[in-house]
N, C-alpha and C positions, 0 to 999 in steps of 0.2 A: 451379522453382515448388514451393511447399509443397503436399503432398498434402492432400486433404480430411480424411483420418484424422488426420494430424499437426496440422492446424489445429484440428480438434475437440478433440483431446487437450490442445493448448496452451490453448485457450479454457477447458476444464474446469480445468486447473491454475491459470490466471489467476483464475478465479472462486473456487476454493478458497482461494488465497492472500489474496484481498481479503475473503472472507467469514469467515475465521478471525481472531478478535480477536488483535491483536498490536501491536507498536510503531507501525506505520504507521496503524492505525485510531485508536490513542490520539492520535497526532500530528494527524490530521485533526480528530478531535473537539475536542481542546484548542485548536488554532489556529482552528477554526471558531467556538468559543465566545468566544474573545478578540477575533478580528479579522474575523469574517464570512468568507464564501466567497472574496472577492477577496483578503483578507489571508492566507487559508490556501492559496491557489493555489501560491506558491513551495514550501511544504513538501510539498504534494501532488505537485508536479512532481518534486521531489527523491526522494520516496518511490517514485514510479512508475519513475524512472530506475534507482534502486538495485535494486528488485525485478525489473524487466525485465532488467537486465544479469545478474542471478544466475540467472534462470529460463530465459532465451532459449537459451543454448548447447546445452542438452539436446535441443532441438527442431529444430536446424539440420541439414539433410542435407548432409554435406560434398561429395558428388559432384555435387549440383545447384547451379545458379547461386545465389549467396548474397544478392545485393542484393534480388532479388524476395522471397526468404524473409524477410529482415529487414523489408522493407516490409510484407508481409502480416501477419506475426506482430506487428509493432509496432502496426499499425492495430487488430488484434484486442485487443491488450493495453490500448491507450489507451482504446478504447471501453468495455471491461468494467471495468477498474480505475479509469479516470478517472471514469466515471459513479458507481461505488460510493464512491470517495473523496470526490467532491463531495457525495454523499448523506450520508456521515458528517459532513462539515463542516457541512452544512445542519442535520443533527441537533444538532450542537453549538450552532449559532445558536439553534435552537428551545429547547434546554435553558436557555440563558441567559435568553431572554425569559420562560420559564415559571418558572424557579427564582429569578430575581432576583440581586442582586449577591452575597449570601452563598452561594447555590447555585452560582453561577459560580465563586466562589473554591474551593468544595468540589470541583467537577468538575476545575478546573485542578490543585489539589493532589493529588487522587486520580490523575489521569493522570501527573503528575510522579512520584508515589510508585511507580506501576506501572512506569514506564519505568526508574526507578532500580533497582527490584527485578529487572527483566529484565536490566539491565546487570550487576548484581552476580552474578546466576546465571550469566551468560555468562563473567564474569571468573573464577569459581571452578570452572567445569565442567572435567572432565578432558579433556585434549587428547590425541589419538592422534598418535604420531609414527611415521613409516614406517621 
């Protein structure tokens, strides 16, 4: 079973990852603005899965039974990140209704440009080899 300290640290890490603006936040905002919360759900699920699989291994205690750890940390992650990503998607929906179609186009293009810039920075970033 996951210790309370490990679960608390994982919850903090999950909160920081979703509160920090990045590609997953832009994805939720953009999809929410174009498709609403139900249309943004597949993108949110994919983002949750990718971030969860990258973040989780550092918090698993190898000597303890792993199934219970995965279940506990998975529940914590889905509750924190799922709620935050749904809130971002709803914020995208609100933006569209308040900005109108020209504003929605601007939000979508801005999110697309930001994602493209992040991808370009990743492509040219120096990679360390062992």
